[in-house]
C-alpha positions, 0 to 999 in steps of 0.5 A, a space after each residue: 411466466 416466461 421472463 422473470 428478473 433474476 438479480 437486481 442490485 444497487 451500489 451505494 456511493 458513501 461521502 461524509 466530508 466533501 471538498 468544500 467542507 461540508 460534513 455529513 453529521 449522521 454518518 461522521 458522528 464518533 467516527 474518528 475522535 479528534 485526538 486521533 483525527 490530528 495524529 491521522 492529519 499529522 501522519 499524512 503530512 509526514 508522508 507527503 513530505 517524504 514523498 517531496 524528499 523521495 523525489 529529490 532522492 531520485 533526481 539526484 541518483 541517490 535513489 531509483 524509480 519512486 512512485 509518489 503517493 500524494 493524493 491517494 493518502 486517505 485510502 490506505 491510512 483509512 484502512 490501516 487506522 480500522 484494521 487491528 495489528 493482526 490484520 494483514 495489508 497486502 499492498 502494490 506500491 502507493 500505500 505508504 500512508 497505511 504501511 507505515 501506520 500499521 508499522 512498517 518502518 519508513 526507511 524500508 520503503 526507501 531501501 526497497 526503491 534504492 534497490 536494497 533488498 533488506 527493504 523487503 525484509 518486513 519486521 515479523 511483528 508487522 503483518 504486511 507483504 513487501 511491496 508488490 510491483 507486478 500489477 495484480 499479483 498481490 490480491 492472490 496472496 491476499 486470497 492465500 493469507 485469508 485462507 490460511 487465517 480461517 483454517 487456522 482460526 486465527 481471526 486475521 483479515 487480509 486487505 489488499 489494495 489495487 488500482 482500477 487497471 489491475 481489475 483487468 488482470 486474470 489475477 483479479 478474478 481468480 482472487 475474487 472467485 476464490 475468496 468469494 467461494 471459499 468465504 475468505 475474509 478479504 477486503 479488495 480495496 480498489 483505488 480508482 484514480 482514474 489512470 491505469 498509468 496512461 490509460 484512462 478508466 474510461 477505456 479500461 472499463 465501459 461499466 459506470 463503476 469498477 465496484 460492480 465487477 465484485 457483484 459477479 463474484 457474490 461479494 458485498 460492494 460499496 463505492 466511497 469518496 477515497 479522498 474522504 478520511 471519514 468515508 474510507 473508515 465508515 466502509 472499512 468499518 463495515 467491511 471489517 464487521 463483515 469478514 470478522 462475523 461472516 468470513 465474507 469478502 467485501 469489494 471497496 471502490 475508493 474514488 481518488 487521484 494521484 497528483 503526481 506522475 505515475 513514477 519518476 519515469 513518467 511525465 503525465 503532461 503528455 497525457 493528462 489534461 491540466 484542467 483535470 489535475 487542477 480540478 483534483 487538486 482542490 479535492 486533496 485529502 490533506 487540504 480537505 482534513 485541514 480546513 475541517 480541523 481548522 474551521 469546523 472542529 477548531 482543533 488546529 491552527 497555523 502554529 500547530 501546522 508549522 510545528 507539525 511540518 518541522 516534525 515532518 522534516 526532522 523525522 524524514 531526514 532521520 529516516 533518509 539518513 538511516 537508509 542511505 548509512 545502512 551497513 553494506 550487505 555481506 556476501 554471506 547474506 545471499 547464502 544465509 538467507 536462502 535456506 533455513 538450514 544450508 546444504 554443505 555444498 553451499 556452505 563451501 561455496 559461501 566459505 571459499 566464494 567459489 563454485 570451481 573444483 576448488 571450491 569443493 574443499 576450503 582447505 584446498 583454497 588455503 593450500 593454493 593461497 599458500 603456495 601462491 605466496 610461496 612462489 
């Protein structure tokens, strides 16, 4: 036969809880216990309030540029909920909900955007990497972490997050090829929010999905409603099972939307249609989940909402207080955190704060100061 089919494939889309309140009983049954669902919702409420406060901090000059997370909370949170504490979150900069659930202290993210490097010092027992601002580079880090885990037999999965625009970077293709060819336990989670800053997805790719980019490397692929917490948990559970049992990577495309500007330095009104924003506001993951808990499950009401919001305000206020009143860094920190064992020449620089010949011996500096005081 001169012509034959060498590949036939399909990409499935998973949706369990839609914006109208429709719920797939078969897929959603026992997926998230009611108690956990309330905790997850309240966690998103805290993160949403942090976004509002962070915006005000930036506008009042108390913090630098900040990327709001609102609208995209369900993707990273659903993933973090499924992952174990030993697994790694390798994120970009719009995954606060997942990072905080995984154990990253909230003030670390504020310190990062305040320009304090200590915000990137993730506690040793929290398996998360610092926020990655360059587009796409974190995917390579995830592949490396997963390879190290596989070599050590540690059983750790690396889940990396990136936007639709990042799949056009060479870093994505290198990381995907590496992970698939070496059978690495990596989950590539593409948060397709429709925009790569001001570039719409239709220009970013002419393909009907971004998920199919994973097919090119031999990965399992799936698309889900990224504003549906249940759908995210479902596809993540499947991906985690694949990674743990076979060391194979999975590409997940979560369809979501950032309800705010790209960052506080952006004005999305210049390129985004107001009707598009309005349509996605109706798909807000918080509104959807609250409606489900209130109307269908009967586990939430206005009184619980008000109490949760007060707790969120208190928690965020305390977080801001800690971030803004952290002890000032010492000049010694520049040296003390550079090497495990500081070389002698750098110790002299640290002790004298001089790089000239006078700084070669601390006693010289002391003698010079004594001479200057005497005369």
